[in-house]
C-alpha positions in Angstrom: -4.8 -10.7 -52.3 -4.8 -7.0 -52.8 -3.2 -4.4 -50.4 -4.5 -0.8 -50.1 -2.5 1.9 -48.3 -4.9 4.6 -46.9 -3.3 7.7 -45.4 -5.2 9.1 -42.4 -4.7 12.3 -40.4 -5.7 11.8 -36.8 -5.7 15.1 -34.9 -4.9 15.0 -31.2 -4.5 11.2 -31.3 -2.3 10.0 -28.4 0.7 7.9 -29.2 1.3 5.0 -27.0 4.7 5.2 -25.2 5.5 1.6 -26.0 5.7 2.6 -29.7 8.4 5.1 -29.1 11.9 4.5 -30.4 11.1 1.4 -32.5 12.8 0.6 -35.8 11.0 1.7 -39.0 7.9 -0.5 -39.8 8.6 -3.2 -42.4 6.7 -3.4 -45.7 3.2 -4.8 -45.6 3.4 -8.6 -45.9 3.0 -10.2 -49.3 0.8 -13.2 -50.1 3.5 -15.6 -49.2 5.5 -13.6 -46.7 5.5 -13.7 -43.0 5.1 -10.5 -41.0 8.6 -10.2 -39.8 10.7 -7.6 -38.0 13.6 -6.2 -40.1 16.9 -7.6 -39.0 19.8 -5.2 -38.8 23.3 -6.6 -39.6 25.6 -6.5 -36.6 28.9 -4.5 -36.8 31.8 -6.3 -38.5 33.9 -6.5 -35.3 37.7 -6.1 -35.1 40.0 -8.5 -37.0 43.1 -7.2 -35.3 43.0 -6.7 -31.6 46.6 -7.2 -30.4 47.6 -7.3 -26.7 49.5 -4.2 -25.5 52.1 -3.8 -22.8 51.1 -2.2 -19.5 51.4 1.5 -19.8 51.4 4.2 -17.2 48.4 6.5 -17.4 47.4 9.8 -15.8 45.9 9.0 -12.5 48.2 6.1 -11.7 50.0 6.0 -8.4 53.6 4.5 -8.5 56.6 3.8 -6.3 59.9 4.9 -7.8 62.9 2.9 -6.5 66.3 4.4 -7.0 69.1 1.8 -6.7 72.6 3.3 -6.3 75.1 3.2 -3.4 72.0 3.1 -1.3 68.5 2.1 -2.3 65.8 4.7 -1.9 62.0 4.3 -2.4 59.7 7.2 -3.3 56.2 5.9 -2.8 52.9 7.5 -3.5 53.9 9.4 -6.7 50.9 10.3 -8.9 51.0 10.8 -12.6 49.2 14.0 -13.3 46.7 14.8 -16.1 49.5 15.9 -18.4 51.3 12.5 -17.9 54.0 14.0 -15.7 55.6 12.2 -12.8 57.2 14.5 -10.2 60.4 12.7 -9.2 62.4 14.1 -6.2 65.5 15.8 -7.5 64.7 15.2 -11.2 61.5 17.2 -11.2 58.7 16.6 -13.7 59.3 13.6 -16.0 56.9 12.8 -18.7 55.9 9.1 -18.5 52.2 9.1 -19.5 51.3 6.4 -22.0 54.7 4.8 -21.7 55.3 1.1 -21.0 57.0 0.5 -17.6 60.4 -0.2 -19.1 60.4 3.0 -21.2 59.2 5.0 -18.2 62.0 3.6 -16.1 64.6 4.6 -18.7 63.2 8.1 -18.9 63.3 8.6 -15.1 66.7 7.1 -15.0 68.0 9.5 -17.7 66.6 12.4 -15.7 68.3 11.3 -12.4 71.6 10.4 -13.9 72.4 14.1 -14.1 72.8 13.8 -10.4 73.8 10.2 -9.9 75.6 8.5 -12.8 75.2 5.0 -11.5 71.6 5.1 -10.4 69.2 2.4 -11.7 65.4 3.0 -11.5 62.6 0.6 -10.9 58.9 1.7 -11.1 56.1 -0.2 -9.4 52.5 0.5 -10.2 50.8 0.5 -6.8 47.4 1.9 -7.7 46.1 1.8 -11.4 43.9 4.8 -10.9 44.3 5.8 -14.5 43.5 2.4 -15.9 39.7 2.9 -15.8 36.8 2.6 -18.2 33.3 3.9 -17.9 30.1 1.9 -18.0 26.8 3.9 -18.1 23.2 3.4 -19.0 20.9 0.5 -18.2 23.4 -1.4 -16.1 23.1 -2.3 -12.4 26.2 -0.4 -11.1 27.1 2.4 -13.6 30.3 4.2 -13.1 34.1 4.0 -13.6 35.7 0.6 -13.2 39.4 -0.5 -13.1 40.6 -2.2 -16.3 43.1 -4.9 -15.6 45.3 -6.3 -18.3 43.3 -8.7 -20.4 39.9 -7.2 -19.6 37.5 -7.7 -22.4 34.2 -6.2 -23.4 32.0 -8.9 -21.8 34.1 -8.4 -18.6 33.5 -4.7 -18.8 29.7 -5.2 -18.9 30.0 -7.6 -15.9 32.1 -5.0 -14.0 29.2 -2.6 -14.5 26.9 -5.1 -12.8 25.5 -6.5 -16.1 22.3 -5.4 -17.9 19.3 -4.5 -15.8 16.9 -7.4 -15.7 13.3 -7.4 -14.3 11.3 -10.5 -13.5 7.6 -10.4 -14.5 5.3 -13.4 -14.3 8.2 -15.7 -13.9 9.9 -14.3 -17.1 13.1 -12.3 -17.1 12.9 -9.1 -19.1 16.1 -7.4 -20.1 15.6 -3.7 -19.7 18.8 -2.9 -21.6 19.1 -2.5 -25.4 22.3 -4.6 -25.8 22.0 -4.4 -29.6 22.2 -0.6 -29.3 25.1 -0.6 -26.9 28.2 1.3 -28.0 31.8 1.1 -27.1 33.5 4.4 -27.7 37.3 4.8 -27.8 38.7 8.2 -28.2 36.2 10.0 -30.5 35.2 6.8 -32.4 32.7 4.0 -32.0 34.4 0.6 -32.0 32.5 -1.5 -34.6 31.6 -4.4 -32.2 28.4 -6.0 -31.0 27.8 -6.5 -27.3 25.5 -9.5 -27.7 28.1 -11.2 -29.9 30.8 -10.3 -27.3 28.8 -12.1 -24.7 28.9 -15.2 -26.8 32.7 -15.1 -26.8 33.2 -14.1 -30.4 36.8 -12.8 -30.4 36.1 -10.2 -33.1 33.6 -8.6 -30.8 34.7 -9.5 -27.3 37.7 -7.2 -27.8 40.3 -6.1 -25.2 39.2 -3.0 -23.3 41.6 0.0 -23.1 41.9 2.6 -20.4 39.6 5.4 -21.2 37.0 3.3 -23.0 33.4 4.3 -22.6 30.6 1.7 -22.8 27.0 3.0 -23.0 24.1 0.6 -22.8 20.8 2.4 -23.7 17.5 1.4 -22.0 15.2 -0.9 -23.9 12.1 1.2 -24.0 10.2 -1.3 -26.0 10.8 -4.4 -23.9 7.1 -5.1 -23.6 4.1 -5.9 -25.8 0.6 -4.6 -25.1 -2.4 -6.9 -25.8 -5.6 -5.0 -25.8 -9.2 -5.1 -27.0 -11.4 -8.2 -26.9 -9.1 -10.5 -25.0 -9.7 -12.3 -21.7 -7.2 -10.2 -19.7 -5.9 -7.1 -21.5 -2.4 -6.6 -20.3 1.2 -5.7 -21.0 3.4 -8.8 -21.5 7.1 -9.3 -21.5 8.8 -9.2 -24.9 11.2 -11.9 -25.8 12.9 -12.6 -29.1 10.8 -14.7 -31.4 7.5 -14.2 -29.5 4.5 -14.7 -31.9 1.1 -13.2 -31.9 -0.6 -16.5 -30.8 1.7 -16.6 -27.7 0.9 -13.0 -26.9 -2.9 -13.6 -27.2 -2.6 -16.7 -25.1 -0.8 -14.8 -22.3 -3.7 -12.3 -22.4 -6.3 -15.0 -21.9 -7.2 -15.5 -25.5 -9.9 -13.8 -27.6 -13.3 -13.3 -26.1 -16.6 -14.4 -27.7 -17.0 -10.8 -29.0 -13.6 -10.6 -30.6 -13.1 -10.8 -34.3 -10.6 -13.5 -35.0 -10.3 -12.4 -38.6 -9.4 -8.8 -37.7 -6.5 -8.5 -35.3 -4.5 -5.3 -35.5 -0.8 -4.9 -34.8 0.4 -1.3 -34.2 4.1 -0.9 -34.9 6.4 2.0 -35.7 8.3 5.0 -34.6 7.0 7.6 -32.2 5.6 9.8 -35.0 5.0 7.3 -37.8 3.3 4.2 -36.4 1.9 1.6 -38.8 -1.2 -0.5 -38.3 -1.4 -3.9 -39.8 -4.1 -6.5 -39.9 -3.9 -10.3 -39.5 -6.3 -13.2 -39.0 -6.1 -15.8 -36.3 -8.4 -18.0 -38.3 -6.0 -18.0 -41.2 -3.1 -18.8 -38.9 -5.0 -21.8 -37.4 -6.1 -23.0 -40.9 -2.5 -22.7 -42.2 -3.4 -20.0 -44.6 -1.6 -17.2 -42.7 1.6 -16.6 -40.8 1.9 -16.5 -37.0 3.2 -13.0 -36.8 6.6 -12.5 -35.1 6.2 -9.5 -32.8 8.7 -6.7 -32.2 9.4 -4.8 -29.0 6.8 -2.3 -28.2 4.1 -3.7 -30.5 0.4 -3.2 -29.7 -1.8 -6.1 -30.4 -5.5 -5.1 -30.6 -8.4 -7.5 -31.1 -11.4 -5.8 -32.6 -15.1 -6.3 -32.1 -17.2 -8.2 -34.7 -19.2 -5.1 -35.4 -16.3 -2.8 -36.1 -16.2 -2.4 -39.9 -14.3 0.7 -40.8 -10.8 1.9 -40.4 -11.9 5.0 -38.6 -13.8 3.0 -36.0 -10.8 0.9 -35.2 -8.6 3.9 -34.9 -11.1 5.6 -32.7 -11.0 2.5 -30.4 -7.2 2.7 -30.3 -7.2 6.4 -29.7 -7.7 6.3 -25.9 -4.9 3.8 -25.7 -2.4 6.3 -27.0 -0.7 9.1 -25.1 -1.6 12.7 -25.7 0.3 14.2 -28.6 0.1 16.4 -31.6 -1.3 15.7 -35.1 -0.1 12.3 -36.2 -0.2 10.8 -39.6 -1.0 7.1 -39.5 -0.7 4.8 -42.5 -3.2 2.0 -42.3 -2.4 -1.1 -44.2 -5.6 -3.0 -45.2 -5.5 -6.4 -46.8 -8.5 -7.4 -48.9 -9.3 -10.4 -50.9 
């Protein structure tokens, strides 16, 4: 089997929105290879994720209790953005990012200038500073309270979980969980949200106050099946879906369809690839049942379409208006 790569310039050809944002197209399949999507290795995760003591954070509201000859409570004290707690008599005391015990000692030291026997207790009454942010393709984006022991899977759940749409009885996840990122400070934590959801402790890490979880939308969550099929349509993508399944969901190939010439369009917004496969070879056991990728376009040609240009002309109206696009058409010949 011989493979020929023919570069074509297609001026004004629209680019289908479903092809946007996809991973680079894999190499053309070899004689004994399947037509598979490249698999990216997940992040390594964290080997060391120790528990930490409860710390006071800017935005927290506390009650300070001064125990001396008499016991006096000072409720509703807020730790400001600088980490300062304004304590009556003692003034501003820096307690931000301190564990409760250390914060009590610091306030006690400040007050003992005025009362040598005072003991201080601090009670966290509103953990307004213990919050993380969940944004993107989740049901309830925003800031959520992070209780001690909250983990990454919990954080996603607190954001309402990934957006899911039901179509033809199938659930389509409209969030790109593989592309989700947990940012802490100015750095991305090397964890995988899908692995966190399985309970993997290296990825289902403890969430810290100030963490930011972004879940991007899955723009390629569907597959388009077009051309000479019974019911041209957009079908839900699910991991592992193969070309025979996609064709069956679209009503199969019509009598005018060329079973030996089925095209799969895959690629980035500006550099899509067009592959060819044969349903006859798949049925006979001489070909591979192609594993599709999110955003793929499956196009069944007519028997009478012979040239590359004709096929691309047929695909042209299915693509959105754009600028000059260079397509690389992979042709397999015997």
